All heavy atoms as TSV, in Angstrom:
chain	resi	resn	atom	element	x	y	z
A	1	THR	N	N	-12.420	7.001	13.624
A	1	THR	CA	C	-13.421	6.715	12.611
A	1	THR	C	C	-12.835	5.785	11.558
A	1	THR	O	O	-11.631	5.777	11.328
A	1	THR	CB	C	-13.903	8.011	11.928
A	1	THR	OG1	O	-12.796	8.630	11.303
A	1	THR	CG2	C	-14.563	8.943	12.913
A	2	GLN	N	N	-13.696	5.060	10.916
A	2	GLN	CA	C	-13.270	4.162	9.857
A	2	GLN	C	C	-13.790	4.679	8.533
A	2	GLN	O	O	-14.904	5.182	8.446
A	2	GLN	CB	C	-13.792	2.753	10.117
A	2	GLN	CG	C	-13.237	2.137	11.372
A	2	GLN	CD	C	-13.826	0.762	11.628
A	2	GLN	OE1	O	-14.839	0.386	11.070
A	2	GLN	NE2	N	-13.177	0.006	12.477
A	3	SER	N	N	-12.977	4.533	7.515
A	3	SER	CA	C	-13.364	4.976	6.179
A	3	SER	C	C	-12.935	3.929	5.175
A	3	SER	O	O	-11.976	3.194	5.399
A	3	SER	CB	C	-12.675	6.293	5.823
A	3	SER	OG	O	-13.021	7.306	6.724
A	4	THR	N	N	-13.614	3.890	4.067
A	4	THR	CA	C	-13.222	3.051	2.944
A	4	THR	C	C	-12.939	3.984	1.778
A	4	THR	O	O	-13.763	4.833	1.451
A	4	THR	CB	C	-14.360	2.071	2.579
A	4	THR	OG1	O	-14.686	1.282	3.717
A	4	THR	CG2	C	-13.932	1.168	1.444
A	5	TRP	N	N	-11.781	3.820	1.186
A	5	TRP	CA	C	-11.368	4.688	0.089
A	5	TRP	C	C	-11.009	3.827	-1.112
A	5	TRP	O	O	-10.388	2.781	-0.960
A	5	TRP	CB	C	-10.129	5.485	0.469
A	5	TRP	CG	C	-10.252	6.331	1.686
A	5	TRP	CD1	C	-10.918	6.038	2.850
A	5	TRP	CD2	C	-9.693	7.606	1.874
A	5	TRP	NE1	N	-10.792	7.043	3.741
A	5	TRP	CE2	C	-10.029	8.033	3.173
A	5	TRP	CE3	C	-8.921	8.435	1.099
A	5	TRP	CZ2	C	-9.634	9.256	3.679
A	5	TRP	CZ3	C	-8.522	9.648	1.607
A	5	TRP	CH2	C	-8.888	10.053	2.881
A	6	GLY	N	N	-11.349	4.300	-2.274
A	6	GLY	CA	C	-10.907	3.644	-3.496
A	6	GLY	C	C	-9.466	4.056	-3.796
A	6	GLY	O	O	-9.086	5.212	-3.576
A	7	TYR	N	N	-8.675	3.118	-4.231
A	7	TYR	CA	C	-7.284	3.400	-4.616
A	7	TYR	C	C	-6.994	2.576	-5.857
A	7	TYR	O	O	-6.982	1.342	-5.813
A	7	TYR	CB	C	-6.346	3.020	-3.469
A	7	TYR	CG	C	-4.901	3.381	-3.728
A	7	TYR	CD1	C	-4.447	4.675	-3.521
A	7	TYR	CD2	C	-3.999	2.437	-4.186
A	7	TYR	CE1	C	-3.139	5.020	-3.765
A	7	TYR	CE2	C	-2.673	2.771	-4.426
A	7	TYR	CZ	C	-2.246	4.059	-4.221
A	7	TYR	OH	O	-0.938	4.401	-4.469
A	8	HIS	N	N	-6.809	3.253	-6.984
A	8	HIS	CA	C	-6.628	2.554	-8.255
A	8	HIS	C	C	-5.790	3.413	-9.184
A	8	HIS	O	O	-5.409	4.536	-8.835
A	8	HIS	CB	C	-7.990	2.217	-8.871
A	8	HIS	CG	C	-8.958	3.360	-8.838
A	8	HIS	ND1	N	-8.895	4.420	-9.707
A	8	HIS	CD2	C	-9.993	3.615	-7.998
A	8	HIS	CE1	C	-9.861	5.278	-9.432
A	8	HIS	NE2	N	-10.544	4.809	-8.381
A	9	GLU	N	N	-5.522	2.892	-10.363
A	9	GLU	CA	C	-4.617	3.583	-11.274
A	9	GLU	C	C	-5.104	4.964	-11.696
A	9	GLU	O	O	-4.313	5.791	-12.128
A	9	GLU	CB	C	-4.339	2.721	-12.507
A	9	GLU	CG	C	-5.560	2.473	-13.377
A	9	GLU	CD	C	-5.269	1.536	-14.527
A	9	GLU	OE1	O	-4.096	1.401	-14.917
A	9	GLU	OE2	O	-6.218	0.937	-15.044
A	10	HIS	N	N	-6.383	5.252	-11.549
A	10	HIS	CA	C	-6.912	6.553	-11.967
A	10	HIS	C	C	-6.818	7.627	-10.889
A	10	HIS	O	O	-6.991	8.808	-11.180
A	10	HIS	CB	C	-8.362	6.408	-12.430
A	10	HIS	CG	C	-8.525	5.426	-13.542
A	10	HIS	ND1	N	-8.027	5.635	-14.808
A	10	HIS	CD2	C	-9.093	4.196	-13.559
A	10	HIS	CE1	C	-8.289	4.593	-15.563
A	10	HIS	NE2	N	-8.940	3.698	-14.831
A	11	ASN	N	N	-6.558	7.229	-9.626
A	11	ASN	CA	C	-6.455	8.245	-8.576
A	11	ASN	C	C	-5.216	8.089	-7.693
A	11	ASN	O	O	-5.033	8.841	-6.754
A	11	ASN	CB	C	-7.713	8.254	-7.702
A	11	ASN	CG	C	-7.813	7.042	-6.790
A	11	ASN	OD1	O	-6.966	6.159	-6.790
A	11	ASN	ND2	N	-8.860	6.993	-6.002
A	12	GLU	N	N	-4.372	7.121	-8.011
A	12	GLU	CA	C	-3.241	6.847	-7.127
A	12	GLU	C	C	-2.279	8.028	-6.986
A	12	GLU	O	O	-1.701	8.211	-5.916
A	12	GLU	CB	C	-2.485	5.598	-7.564
A	12	GLU	CG	C	-1.810	5.745	-8.910
A	12	GLU	CD	C	-1.239	4.445	-9.425
A	12	GLU	OE1	O	-1.105	3.487	-8.649
A	12	GLU	OE2	O	-0.918	4.387	-10.617
A	13	ALA	N	N	-2.117	8.823	-8.013
A	13	ALA	CA	C	-1.190	9.952	-7.927
A	13	ALA	C	C	-1.622	10.939	-6.852
A	13	ALA	O	O	-0.803	11.406	-6.062
A	13	ALA	CB	C	-1.079	10.641	-9.281
A	14	SER	N	N	-2.901	11.237	-6.791
A	14	SER	CA	C	-3.375	12.183	-5.777
A	14	SER	C	C	-3.659	11.505	-4.443
A	14	SER	O	O	-3.434	12.084	-3.389
A	14	SER	CB	C	-4.636	12.893	-6.277
A	14	SER	OG	O	-5.669	11.964	-6.510
A	15	ARG	N	N	-4.139	10.303	-4.456
A	15	ARG	CA	C	-4.537	9.611	-3.227
A	15	ARG	C	C	-3.342	9.173	-2.388
A	15	ARG	O	O	-3.418	9.154	-1.162
A	15	ARG	CB	C	-5.401	8.408	-3.586
A	15	ARG	CG	C	-5.979	7.634	-2.443
A	15	ARG	CD	C	-7.114	8.331	-1.787
A	15	ARG	NE	N	-8.123	8.591	-2.785
A	15	ARG	CZ	C	-9.390	8.817	-2.539
A	15	ARG	NH1	N	-9.818	8.792	-1.309
A	15	ARG	NH2	N	-10.226	9.079	-3.483
A	16	THR	N	N	-2.221	8.828	-3.023
A	16	THR	CA	C	-1.062	8.338	-2.279
A	16	THR	C	C	-0.612	9.346	-1.235
A	16	THR	O	O	-0.443	9.002	-0.060
A	16	THR	CB	C	0.103	7.993	-3.234
A	16	THR	OG1	O	-0.328	6.938	-4.108
A	16	THR	CG2	C	1.331	7.531	-2.484
A	17	ALA	N	N	-0.415	10.594	-1.626
A	17	ALA	CA	C	0.037	11.623	-0.685
A	17	ALA	C	C	-0.959	11.812	0.446
A	17	ALA	O	O	-0.575	11.979	1.609
A	17	ALA	CB	C	0.267	12.936	-1.424
A	18	GLU	N	N	-2.232	11.759	0.126
A	18	GLU	CA	C	-3.286	11.920	1.125
A	18	GLU	C	C	-3.250	10.783	2.154
A	18	GLU	O	O	-3.362	11.012	3.362
A	18	GLU	CB	C	-4.631	11.950	0.405
A	18	GLU	CG	C	-5.812	12.245	1.263
A	18	GLU	CD	C	-7.096	12.329	0.431
A	18	GLU	OE1	O	-7.060	12.239	-0.810
A	18	GLU	OE2	O	-8.145	12.490	1.069
A	19	LEU	N	N	-3.090	9.556	1.681
A	19	LEU	CA	C	-3.045	8.406	2.585
A	19	LEU	C	C	-1.795	8.420	3.459
A	19	LEU	O	O	-1.866	8.150	4.662
A	19	LEU	CB	C	-3.137	7.103	1.787
A	19	LEU	CG	C	-4.472	6.858	1.088
A	19	LEU	CD1	C	-4.384	5.633	0.184
A	19	LEU	CD2	C	-5.595	6.719	2.091
A	20	ILE	N	N	-0.657	8.763	2.881
A	20	ILE	CA	C	0.588	8.833	3.655
A	20	ILE	C	C	0.479	9.918	4.721
A	20	ILE	O	O	0.887	9.736	5.873
A	20	ILE	CB	C	1.808	9.076	2.742
A	20	ILE	CG1	C	2.015	7.886	1.798
A	20	ILE	CG2	C	3.060	9.338	3.556
A	20	ILE	CD1	C	2.291	6.560	2.468
A	21	ALA	N	N	-0.106	11.055	4.372
A	21	ALA	CA	C	-0.289	12.130	5.354
A	21	ALA	C	C	-1.183	11.671	6.496
A	21	ALA	O	O	-0.921	11.982	7.667
A	21	ALA	CB	C	-0.875	13.361	4.669
A	22	SER	N	N	-2.214	10.914	6.192
A	22	SER	CA	C	-3.103	10.400	7.240
A	22	SER	C	C	-2.370	9.469	8.197
A	22	SER	O	O	-2.540	9.545	9.414
A	22	SER	CB	C	-4.282	9.651	6.609
A	22	SER	OG	O	-5.101	10.524	5.893
A	23	VAL	N	N	-1.550	8.601	7.642
A	23	VAL	CA	C	-0.784	7.666	8.476
A	23	VAL	C	C	0.231	8.424	9.329
A	23	VAL	O	O	0.382	8.156	10.520
A	23	VAL	CB	C	-0.093	6.592	7.608
A	23	VAL	CG1	C	0.862	5.750	8.436
A	23	VAL	CG2	C	-1.134	5.700	6.948
A	24	ARG	N	N	0.894	9.395	8.741
A	24	ARG	CA	C	1.876	10.174	9.500
A	24	ARG	C	C	1.208	10.975	10.612
A	24	ARG	O	O	1.834	11.299	11.617
A	24	ARG	CB	C	2.667	11.082	8.570
A	24	ARG	CG	C	3.543	10.237	7.618
A	24	ARG	CD	C	4.477	11.052	6.832
A	24	ARG	NE	N	5.650	11.257	7.665
A	24	ARG	CZ	C	6.608	12.097	7.378
A	24	ARG	NH1	N	6.546	12.830	6.301
A	24	ARG	NH2	N	7.649	12.227	8.172
A	25	ALA	N	N	-0.093	11.265	10.464
A	25	ALA	CA	C	-0.842	11.989	11.491
A	25	ALA	C	C	-1.402	11.046	12.554
A	25	ALA	O	O	-2.080	11.491	13.468
A	25	ALA	CB	C	-1.982	12.776	10.839
A	26	GLY	N	N	-1.123	9.746	12.418
A	26	GLY	CA	C	-1.528	8.801	13.447
A	26	GLY	C	C	-2.585	7.788	13.052
A	26	GLY	O	O	-2.936	6.921	13.849
A	27	ALA	N	N	-3.102	7.883	11.851
A	27	ALA	CA	C	-4.121	6.927	11.404
A	27	ALA	C	C	-3.476	5.579	11.074
A	27	ALA	O	O	-2.290	5.500	10.759
A	27	ALA	CB	C	-4.836	7.464	10.166
A	28	ASN	N	N	-4.268	4.541	11.157
A	28	ASN	CA	C	-3.856	3.217	10.687
A	28	ASN	C	C	-4.451	3.020	9.306
A	28	ASN	O	O	-5.559	3.481	9.025
A	28	ASN	CB	C	-4.373	2.115	11.617
A	28	ASN	CG	C	-3.684	2.142	12.953
A	28	ASN	OD1	O	-2.469	2.211	13.028
A	28	ASN	ND2	N	-4.458	2.110	14.019
A	29	LEU	N	N	-3.721	2.315	8.464
A	29	LEU	CA	C	-4.180	2.080	7.097
A	29	LEU	C	C	-4.067	0.598	6.791
A	29	LEU	O	O	-3.028	-0.014	7.042
A	29	LEU	CB	C	-3.328	2.883	6.106
A	29	LEU	CG	C	-3.597	2.666	4.625
A	29	LEU	CD1	C	-4.980	3.193	4.253
A	29	LEU	CD2	C	-2.538	3.356	3.786
A	30	LEU	N	N	-5.123	0.043	6.269
A	30	LEU	CA	C	-5.153	-1.347	5.832
A	30	LEU	C	C	-5.496	-1.347	4.360
A	30	LEU	O	O	-6.518	-0.779	3.958
A	30	LEU	CB	C	-6.212	-2.142	6.614
A	30	LEU	CG	C	-6.513	-3.541	6.116
A	30	LEU	CD1	C	-5.299	-4.452	6.349
A	30	LEU	CD2	C	-7.741	-4.092	6.819
A	31	MET	N	N	-4.658	-1.970	3.559
A	31	MET	CA	C	-4.928	-2.042	2.125
A	31	MET	C	C	-5.422	-3.442	1.795
A	31	MET	O	O	-4.788	-4.432	2.147
A	31	MET	CB	C	-3.674	-1.742	1.311
A	31	MET	CG	C	-3.907	-1.824	-0.156
A	31	MET	SD	S	-2.431	-1.388	-1.057
A	31	MET	CE	C	-3.149	-0.950	-2.598
A	32	VAL	N	N	-6.572	-3.492	1.139
A	32	VAL	CA	C	-7.159	-4.742	0.692
A	32	VAL	C	C	-7.320	-4.642	-0.816
A	32	VAL	O	O	-7.752	-3.620	-1.331
A	32	VAL	CB	C	-8.537	-4.981	1.349
A	32	VAL	CG1	C	-9.168	-6.264	0.846
A	32	VAL	CG2	C	-8.403	-5.004	2.866
A	33	SER	N	N	-6.959	-5.700	-1.513
A	33	SER	CA	C	-7.022	-5.671	-2.963
A	33	SER	C	C	-7.905	-6.788	-3.487
A	33	SER	O	O	-7.899	-7.895	-2.962
A	33	SER	CB	C	-5.603	-5.840	-3.532
A	33	SER	OG	O	-5.641	-5.930	-4.941
A	34	ASP	N	N	-8.651	-6.484	-4.544
A	34	ASP	CA	C	-9.422	-7.531	-5.204
A	34	ASP	C	C	-8.639	-8.117	-6.374
A	34	ASP	O	O	-9.157	-8.889	-7.145
A	34	ASP	CB	C	-10.781	-7.013	-5.668
A	34	ASP	CG	C	-10.677	-5.943	-6.734
A	34	ASP	OD1	O	-9.555	-5.510	-7.065
A	34	ASP	OD2	O	-11.724	-5.519	-7.243
A	35	ALA	N	N	-7.367	-7.737	-6.466
A	35	ALA	CA	C	-6.511	-8.197	-7.563
A	35	ALA	C	C	-5.452	-9.175	-7.065
A	35	ALA	O	O	-4.383	-9.279	-7.632
A	35	ALA	CB	C	-5.848	-7.004	-8.230
A	36	GLY	N	N	-5.728	-9.878	-5.989
A	36	GLY	CA	C	-4.748	-10.808	-5.455
A	36	GLY	C	C	-3.903	-10.142	-4.400
A	36	GLY	O	O	-4.382	-9.334	-3.618
A	37	MET	N	N	-2.632	-10.442	-4.373
A	37	MET	CA	C	-1.719	-9.899	-3.370
A	37	MET	C	C	-1.567	-8.398	-3.569
A	37	MET	O	O	-1.166	-7.955	-4.645
A	37	MET	CB	C	-0.357	-10.587	-3.498
A	37	MET	CG	C	0.663	-10.124	-2.501
A	37	MET	SD	S	0.199	-10.676	-0.855
A	37	MET	CE	C	1.694	-10.415	0.019
A	38	PRO	N	N	-1.932	-7.577	-2.563
A	38	PRO	CA	C	-1.759	-6.132	-2.721
A	38	PRO	C	C	-0.317	-5.770	-3.061
A	38	PRO	O	O	0.612	-6.366	-2.537
A	38	PRO	CB	C	-2.149	-5.585	-1.339
A	38	PRO	CG	C	-3.065	-6.606	-0.781
A	38	PRO	CD	C	-2.522	-7.926	-1.281
A	39	ALA	N	N	-0.159	-4.845	-3.958
A	39	ALA	CA	C	1.132	-4.327	-4.408
A	39	ALA	C	C	1.798	-5.208	-5.450
A	39	ALA	O	O	2.871	-4.903	-5.925
A	39	ALA	CB	C	2.093	-4.062	-3.252
A	40	VAL	N	N	1.194	-6.321	-5.818
A	40	VAL	CA	C	1.724	-7.156	-6.898
A	40	VAL	C	C	0.690	-7.126	-8.013
A	40	VAL	O	O	-0.424	-7.588	-7.846
A	40	VAL	CB	C	1.986	-8.603	-6.435
A	40	VAL	CG1	C	2.478	-9.463	-7.592
A	40	VAL	CG2	C	2.989	-8.616	-5.288
A	41	SER	N	N	1.063	-6.553	-9.136
A	41	SER	CA	C	0.176	-6.399	-10.291
A	41	SER	C	C	-1.028	-5.515	-9.994
A	41	SER	O	O	-2.104	-5.708	-10.546
A	41	SER	CB	C	-0.282	-7.764	-10.811
A	41	SER	OG	O	0.825	-8.499	-11.266
A	42	ASP	N	N	-0.882	-4.586	-9.088
A	42	ASP	CA	C	-1.909	-3.568	-8.858
A	42	ASP	C	C	-1.203	-2.303	-8.407
A	42	ASP	O	O	-0.004	-2.308	-8.166
A	42	ASP	CB	C	-2.993	-4.048	-7.887
A	42	ASP	CG	C	-2.584	-4.072	-6.423
A	42	ASP	OD1	O	-1.531	-3.521	-6.067
A	42	ASP	OD2	O	-3.328	-4.642	-5.627
A	43	PRO	N	N	-1.899	-1.183	-8.299
A	43	PRO	CA	C	-1.216	0.076	-7.982
A	43	PRO	C	C	-0.699	0.170	-6.549
A	43	PRO	O	O	-0.082	1.161	-6.188
A	43	PRO	CB	C	-2.279	1.137	-8.242
A	43	PRO	CG	C	-3.573	0.426	-8.123
A	43	PRO	CD	C	-3.318	-0.988	-8.564
A	44	GLY	N	N	-0.914	-0.822	-5.740
A	44	GLY	CA	C	-0.487	-0.767	-4.347
A	44	GLY	C	C	0.999	-0.549	-4.157
A	44	GLY	O	O	1.428	0.007	-3.144
A	45	TYR	N	N	1.819	-0.959	-5.115
A	45	TYR	CA	C	3.260	-0.786	-4.927
A	45	TYR	C	C	3.632	0.679	-4.812
A	45	TYR	O	O	4.560	1.037	-4.092
A	45	TYR	CB	C	4.069	-1.495	-6.014
A	45	TYR	CG	C	4.300	-0.692	-7.263
A	45	TYR	CD1	C	5.373	0.194	-7.354
A	45	TYR	CD2	C	3.453	-0.815	-8.346
A	45	TYR	CE1	C	5.576	0.928	-8.498
A	45	TYR	CE2	C	3.663	-0.084	-9.490
A	45	TYR	CZ	C	4.721	0.784	-9.568
A	45	TYR	OH	O	4.929	1.517	-10.700
A	46	ARG	N	N	2.882	1.562	-5.465
A	46	ARG	CA	C	3.188	2.991	-5.351
A	46	ARG	C	C	2.944	3.492	-3.929
A	46	ARG	O	O	3.675	4.331	-3.419
A	46	ARG	CB	C	2.378	3.783	-6.360
A	46	ARG	CG	C	2.867	3.557	-7.776
A	46	ARG	CD	C	2.120	4.430	-8.775
A	46	ARG	NE	N	2.630	4.201	-10.112
A	46	ARG	CZ	C	2.179	3.263	-10.949
A	46	ARG	NH1	N	1.207	2.479	-10.572
A	46	ARG	NH2	N	2.689	3.128	-12.149
A	47	LEU	N	N	1.922	2.971	-3.288
A	47	LEU	CA	C	1.645	3.341	-1.905
A	47	LEU	C	C	2.735	2.804	-0.981
A	47	LEU	O	O	3.225	3.515	-0.106
A	47	LEU	CB	C	0.274	2.814	-1.482
A	47	LEU	CG	C	-0.204	3.195	-0.091
A	47	LEU	CD1	C	-0.246	4.710	0.079
A	47	LEU	CD2	C	-1.574	2.587	0.166
A	48	VAL	N	N	3.159	1.578	-1.194
A	48	VAL	CA	C	4.242	1.002	-0.391
A	48	VAL	C	C	5.537	1.781	-0.611
A	48	VAL	O	O	6.239	2.123	0.342
A	48	VAL	CB	C	4.444	-0.496	-0.724
A	48	VAL	CG1	C	5.687	-1.048	-0.039
A	48	VAL	CG2	C	3.209	-1.300	-0.322
A	49	GLU	N	N	5.841	2.082	-1.859
A	49	GLU	CA	C	7.043	2.855	-2.193
A	49	GLU	C	C	7.029	4.215	-1.485
A	49	GLU	O	O	8.032	4.638	-0.897
A	49	GLU	CB	C	7.117	3.033	-3.710
A	49	GLU	CG	C	8.289	3.846	-4.205
A	49	GLU	CD	C	8.233	4.036	-5.697
A	49	GLU	OE1	O	7.167	4.384	-6.244
A	49	GLU	OE2	O	9.285	3.846	-6.330
A	50	ALA	N	N	5.888	4.897	-1.519
A	50	ALA	CA	C	5.773	6.209	-0.872
A	50	ALA	C	C	5.876	6.086	0.644
A	50	ALA	O	O	6.487	6.940	1.302
A	50	ALA	CB	C	4.454	6.875	-1.257
A	51	ALA	N	N	5.300	5.047	1.203
A	51	ALA	CA	C	5.377	4.842	2.654
A	51	ALA	C	C	6.820	4.619	3.084
A	51	ALA	O	O	7.282	5.191	4.071
A	51	ALA	CB	C	4.504	3.664	3.063
A	52	ILE	N	N	7.545	3.804	2.349
A	52	ILE	CA	C	8.953	3.546	2.666
A	52	ILE	C	C	9.750	4.850	2.592
A	52	ILE	O	O	10.540	5.161	3.483
A	52	ILE	CB	C	9.538	2.477	1.726
A	52	ILE	CG1	C	8.901	1.110	2.042
A	52	ILE	CG2	C	11.052	2.409	1.842
A	52	ILE	CD1	C	9.199	0.031	1.008
A	53	ALA	N	N	9.516	5.623	1.533
A	53	ALA	CA	C	10.233	6.893	1.367
A	53	ALA	C	C	9.910	7.871	2.498
A	53	ALA	O	O	10.757	8.675	2.885
A	53	ALA	CB	C	9.879	7.516	0.018
A	54	ALA	N	N	8.690	7.797	3.045
A	54	ALA	CA	C	8.270	8.703	4.123
A	54	ALA	C	C	8.638	8.169	5.506
A	54	ALA	O	O	8.350	8.812	6.507
A	54	ALA	CB	C	6.765	8.933	4.047
A	55	GLY	N	N	9.256	7.004	5.547
A	55	GLY	CA	C	9.639	6.427	6.830
A	55	GLY	C	C	8.477	5.796	7.581
A	55	GLY	O	O	8.552	5.599	8.789
A	56	VAL	N	N	7.412	5.483	6.865
A	56	VAL	CA	C	6.235	4.852	7.468
A	56	VAL	C	C	6.445	3.344	7.486
A	56	VAL	O	O	6.846	2.755	6.477
A	56	VAL	CB	C	4.957	5.209	6.668
A	56	VAL	CG1	C	3.765	4.416	7.152
A	56	VAL	CG2	C	4.682	6.706	6.750
A	57	ARG	N	N	6.170	2.725	8.609
A	57	ARG	CA	C	6.324	1.276	8.751
A	57	ARG	C	C	5.287	0.562	7.888
A	57	ARG	O	O	4.112	0.893	7.911
A	57	ARG	CB	C	6.141	0.871	10.212
A	57	ARG	CG	C	6.319	-0.596	10.451
A	57	ARG	CD	C	6.271	-0.886	11.953
A	57	ARG	NE	N	6.279	-2.308	12.167
A	57	ARG	CZ	C	5.214	-3.014	12.538
A	57	ARG	NH1	N	4.075	-2.402	12.785
A	57	ARG	NH2	N	5.293	-4.311	12.709
A	58	VAL	N	N	5.748	-0.420	7.129
A	58	VAL	CA	C	4.874	-1.200	6.256
A	58	VAL	C	C	5.026	-2.665	6.626
A	58	VAL	O	O	6.138	-3.156	6.809
A	58	VAL	CB	C	5.259	-1.014	4.764
A	58	VAL	CG1	C	4.373	-1.863	3.869
A	58	VAL	CG2	C	5.192	0.447	4.367
A	59	THR	N	N	3.928	-3.357	6.746
A	59	THR	CA	C	3.958	-4.782	7.028
A	59	THR	C	C	2.870	-5.462	6.202
A	59	THR	O	O	2.051	-4.797	5.583
A	59	THR	CB	C	3.772	-5.063	8.538
A	59	THR	OG1	O	4.027	-6.442	8.796
A	59	THR	CG2	C	2.397	-4.685	9.016
A	60	ALA	N	N	2.894	-6.785	6.181
A	60	ALA	CA	C	1.908	-7.534	5.403
A	60	ALA	C	C	1.498	-8.784	6.152
A	60	ALA	O	O	2.278	-9.336	6.930
A	60	ALA	CB	C	2.493	-7.925	4.050
A	61	ALA	N	N	0.276	-9.205	5.922
A	61	ALA	CA	C	-0.184	-10.506	6.403
A	61	ALA	C	C	0.191	-11.492	5.311
A	61	ALA	O	O	-0.400	-11.470	4.236
A	61	ALA	CB	C	-1.684	-10.497	6.633
A	62	PRO	N	N	1.211	-12.305	5.547
A	62	PRO	CA	C	1.720	-13.153	4.469
A	62	PRO	C	C	0.731	-14.237	4.054
A	62	PRO	O	O	-0.044	-14.741	4.865
A	62	PRO	CB	C	2.981	-13.759	5.060
A	62	PRO	CG	C	2.806	-13.679	6.530
A	62	PRO	CD	C	1.931	-12.492	6.787
A	63	GLY	N	N	0.779	-14.531	2.789
A	63	GLY	CA	C	0.000	-15.634	2.242
A	63	GLY	C	C	0.897	-16.859	2.117
A	63	GLY	O	O	1.891	-16.985	2.838
A	64	PRO	N	N	0.586	-17.732	1.188
A	64	PRO	CA	C	1.350	-18.973	1.063
A	64	PRO	C	C	2.742	-18.790	0.463
A	64	PRO	O	O	3.542	-19.707	0.492
A	64	PRO	CB	C	0.470	-19.834	0.164
A	64	PRO	CG	C	-0.336	-18.868	-0.622
A	64	PRO	CD	C	-0.542	-17.687	0.278
A	65	SER	N	N	3.046	-17.604	-0.060
A	65	SER	CA	C	4.333	-17.400	-0.719
A	65	SER	C	C	5.131	-16.282	-0.052
A	65	SER	O	O	4.752	-15.112	-0.119
A	65	SER	CB	C	4.119	-17.053	-2.194
A	65	SER	OG	O	5.342	-16.677	-2.795
A	66	ALA	N	N	6.243	-16.643	0.553
A	66	ALA	CA	C	7.120	-15.640	1.168
A	66	ALA	C	C	7.701	-14.704	0.118
A	66	ALA	O	O	7.934	-13.526	0.387
A	66	ALA	CB	C	8.239	-16.333	1.949
A	67	VAL	N	N	7.925	-15.203	-1.071
A	67	VAL	CA	C	8.487	-14.378	-2.151
A	67	VAL	C	C	7.525	-13.252	-2.511
A	67	VAL	O	O	7.936	-12.099	-2.658
A	67	VAL	CB	C	8.816	-15.247	-3.387
A	67	VAL	CG1	C	9.220	-14.386	-4.563
A	67	VAL	CG2	C	9.899	-16.260	-3.056
A	68	LEU	N	N	6.234	-13.555	-2.648
A	68	LEU	CA	C	5.261	-12.508	-2.969
A	68	LEU	C	C	5.122	-11.498	-1.842
A	68	LEU	O	O	4.965	-10.300	-2.084
A	68	LEU	CB	C	3.902	-13.129	-3.293
A	68	LEU	CG	C	3.792	-13.811	-4.642
A	68	LEU	CD1	C	2.400	-14.403	-4.830
A	68	LEU	CD2	C	4.112	-12.847	-5.776
A	69	THR	N	N	5.190	-11.957	-0.604
A	69	THR	CA	C	5.118	-11.028	0.532
A	69	THR	C	C	6.309	-10.088	0.505
A	69	THR	O	O	6.165	-8.875	0.676
A	69	THR	CB	C	5.065	-11.803	1.864
A	69	THR	OG1	O	3.912	-12.648	1.845
A	69	THR	CG2	C	4.993	-10.858	3.041
A	70	ALA	N	N	7.506	-10.616	0.276
A	70	ALA	CA	C	8.714	-9.784	0.215
A	70	ALA	C	C	8.607	-8.793	-0.940
A	70	ALA	O	O	8.976	-7.626	-0.796
A	70	ALA	CB	C	9.942	-10.664	0.049
A	71	LEU	N	N	8.104	-9.238	-2.081
A	71	LEU	CA	C	7.950	-8.345	-3.232
A	71	LEU	C	C	6.943	-7.235	-2.929
A	71	LEU	O	O	7.186	-6.069	-3.231
A	71	LEU	CB	C	7.502	-9.142	-4.472
A	71	LEU	CG	C	7.362	-8.367	-5.771
A	71	LEU	CD1	C	8.689	-7.720	-6.154
A	71	LEU	CD2	C	6.879	-9.285	-6.870
A	72	ALA	N	N	5.836	-7.576	-2.284
A	72	ALA	CA	C	4.829	-6.574	-1.944
A	72	ALA	C	C	5.370	-5.520	-1.002
A	72	ALA	O	O	5.035	-4.346	-1.097
A	72	ALA	CB	C	3.601	-7.249	-1.332
A	73	LEU	N	N	6.231	-5.925	-0.077
A	73	LEU	CA	C	6.783	-4.986	0.901
A	73	LEU	C	C	7.994	-4.218	0.387
A	73	LEU	O	O	8.445	-3.285	1.038
A	73	LEU	CB	C	7.173	-5.739	2.174
A	73	LEU	CG	C	6.005	-6.315	2.977
A	73	LEU	CD1	C	6.524	-7.138	4.143
A	73	LEU	CD2	C	5.101	-5.199	3.459
A	74	SER	N	N	8.523	-4.603	-0.760
A	74	SER	CA	C	9.749	-3.986	-1.260
A	74	SER	C	C	9.552	-2.581	-1.806
A	74	SER	O	O	10.485	-1.787	-1.833
A	74	SER	CB	C	10.348	-4.857	-2.371
A	74	SER	OG	O	9.566	-4.775	-3.553
A	75	GLY	N	N	8.351	-2.284	-2.289
A	75	GLY	CA	C	8.134	-0.988	-2.919
A	75	GLY	C	C	8.581	-0.954	-4.375
A	75	GLY	O	O	8.560	0.085	-5.011
A	76	LEU	N	N	8.977	-2.097	-4.902
A	76	LEU	CA	C	9.407	-2.155	-6.293
A	76	LEU	C	C	8.195	-2.220	-7.217
A	76	LEU	O	O	7.175	-2.811	-6.870
A	76	LEU	CB	C	10.263	-3.406	-6.522
A	76	LEU	CG	C	11.588	-3.463	-5.774
A	76	LEU	CD1	C	12.239	-4.829	-5.944
A	76	LEU	CD2	C	12.511	-2.367	-6.278
A	77	PRO	N	N	8.292	-1.635	-8.420
A	77	PRO	CA	C	7.188	-1.737	-9.364
A	77	PRO	C	C	7.000	-3.190	-9.789
A	77	PRO	O	O	7.973	-3.885	-10.058
A	77	PRO	CB	C	7.609	-0.863	-10.538
A	77	PRO	CG	C	9.043	-0.589	-10.365
A	77	PRO	CD	C	9.410	-0.864	-8.929
A	78	THR	N	N	5.775	-3.624	-9.795
A	78	THR	CA	C	5.501	-5.020	-10.174
A	78	THR	C	C	4.627	-5.036	-11.380
A	78	THR	O	O	3.573	-5.447	-11.462
A	78	THR	CB	C	4.865	-5.774	-8.992
A	78	THR	OG1	O	3.725	-5.065	-8.539
A	78	THR	CG2	C	5.840	-5.935	-7.845
């Protein structure tokens, strides 16, 4: 099944664990941001950070900047 979930600064603390658990149970997760590059200047970095800590594979569809893609995948706060 496909679902659309909101993920933002007001629910990221509770939603992150839920999303990571879903992925660890076999679900695929695609993060789309209306704030530009996901995980750069939006709450997505917390999800990437949690995925890395949980051993979940994280990848990105790179845009025109390799630096921004590397930053988004790093899990560092932006």
